[in-house]
C-alpha positions in Angstrom: 41.6 -4.3 -103.6 41.9 -2.3 -100.4 44.9 -3.5 -97.9 44.7 -3.5 -93.9 47.2 -4.1 -91.2 46.3 -6.6 -88.5 48.1 -7.4 -85.6 47.7 -10.3 -83.8 48.0 -9.4 -80.4 50.3 -11.1 -77.2 46.9 -12.8 -75.4 45.7 -14.6 -79.2 49.7 -15.6 -80.0 49.5 -17.1 -76.2 46.2 -18.4 -76.2 46.9 -20.2 -79.8 44.4 -18.8 -81.4 46.0 -17.3 -84.0 44.9 -20.0 -86.8 41.4 -20.0 -85.8 41.5 -16.0 -86.3 43.5 -16.5 -89.4 40.8 -18.7 -90.8 38.1 -16.8 -90.5 39.3 -14.0 -92.5 40.4 -16.6 -95.5 37.0 -18.0 -95.0 35.7 -14.6 -95.9 37.9 -14.5 -98.9 40.2 -12.0 -97.6 44.0 -12.5 -98.8 46.7 -12.2 -96.9 50.1 -10.8 -98.5 52.3 -10.2 -95.8 53.2 -12.0 -92.7 55.9 -12.0 -89.8 56.3 -12.4 -86.3 58.1 -10.5 -84.2 58.7 -8.6 -80.9 57.5 -5.1 -80.7 59.6 -2.8 -78.7 58.8 0.1 -76.8 60.0 2.3 -79.3 58.2 0.9 -81.8 54.9 0.3 -79.5 55.3 4.4 -79.5 55.1 4.8 -83.0 52.7 2.9 -83.6 50.4 4.0 -80.8 51.4 7.5 -81.1 48.0 9.1 -80.8 47.9 7.8 -77.4 51.3 7.4 -75.9 50.4 10.2 -73.5 47.0 9.0 -71.9 47.2 7.9 -68.2 47.0 4.4 -69.5 49.2 4.4 -72.0 51.6 2.5 -70.0 49.5 -0.9 -69.4 49.4 -0.8 -73.0 52.8 -0.5 -73.7 53.6 -3.2 -71.3 51.0 -5.1 -72.8 51.6 -4.7 -76.7 55.6 -5.7 -75.4 55.1 -8.3 -73.5 55.4 -11.4 -75.8 55.4 -12.1 -79.6 52.8 -10.8 -82.0 52.2 -11.6 -85.6 51.6 -8.8 -88.2 50.0 -9.3 -91.2 48.3 -7.2 -94.0 45.4 -8.3 -95.9 44.0 -7.9 -99.3 40.6 -7.6 -100.3 37.7 -5.9 -101.4 36.1 -3.0 -98.7 39.0 -4.9 -96.5 39.2 -2.1 -93.8 35.4 -2.1 -93.2 35.1 -5.8 -92.9 38.5 -6.8 -90.5 36.7 -4.2 -88.0 33.4 -5.6 -88.5 34.5 -9.4 -88.2 36.7 -7.9 -85.0 33.4 -6.7 -83.4 33.7 -3.9 -80.3 37.0 -2.7 -78.8 35.4 -4.9 -75.7 35.1 -8.7 -75.6 32.4 -8.0 -73.5 30.8 -5.8 -75.6 31.3 -6.9 -79.3 28.8 -9.1 -80.3 28.7 -13.0 -80.6 30.0 -14.3 -83.5 32.4 -11.4 -84.2 36.1 -12.4 -83.2 36.5 -10.5 -80.2 32.7 -11.1 -79.3 33.4 -15.3 -79.4 37.0 -15.2 -77.8 37.7 -12.1 -75.6 36.5 -11.1 -72.3 38.6 -8.0 -72.2 38.9 -4.4 -73.2 43.0 -4.7 -73.7 43.3 -8.4 -74.5 40.9 -8.1 -77.5 43.5 -10.5 -79.6 43.5 -8.6 -82.7 44.5 -5.0 -83.9 42.8 -3.7 -87.1 43.7 -0.6 -89.2 40.4 1.8 -88.3 41.1 3.6 -91.9 43.1 4.1 -94.7 45.9 6.8 -93.6 46.3 4.5 -90.8 46.9 1.1 -92.9 48.8 2.7 -95.0 51.3 4.2 -91.9 51.0 1.0 -90.1 52.1 -0.9 -92.9 54.7 0.9 -93.5 56.0 0.5 -90.0 56.1 -3.4 -89.8 56.3 -4.3 -93.7 58.9 -2.7 -96.9 57.3 -2.6 -99.8 59.2 -5.5 -100.9 57.6 -7.9 -98.1 54.2 -7.4 -99.6 53.3 -10.5 -101.8 50.5 -9.5 -103.3 48.8 -12.4 -105.1 45.5 -13.2 -106.5 44.3 -16.8 -105.6 42.9 -19.0 -108.2 39.8 -19.7 -105.8 38.8 -16.0 -106.5 36.8 -16.7 -109.3 34.6 -18.8 -106.8 34.6 -15.8 -104.0 33.4 -12.9 -106.5 32.1 -11.8 -109.6 34.8 -10.8 -112.2 32.9 -6.8 -111.9 33.2 -6.9 -108.1 
């Protein structure tokens, strides 16, 4: 099983789309193993988006991500990082395909509802920024045998 980090951004929380988005991940067979609501501080934003801090558009990103509550979560499943990224769609909601989360609910590059880790290293780093090991609650849902074969 692979774990990935997702962040329901302030626009997702304010637009009350979290339930719809969560159900898509659960319907796909991914398991939520950690979740919490928080307000991102400028310091945490700088850690999370460290590779972008020096870019000219970073202040706008920081203002957005610290502008309201977010929900941080860890999803677990087979090839979870790739699966989540494909479910999210292109970064810009205007370019995301219909049927993806961003394609169905977003019309913006920045206000694109959900962040998802882009690789194993990023997932590990981002999970560690938001959660302690004790906060991860790995479990095997009873429905698992009906979602995938035992050897998958």
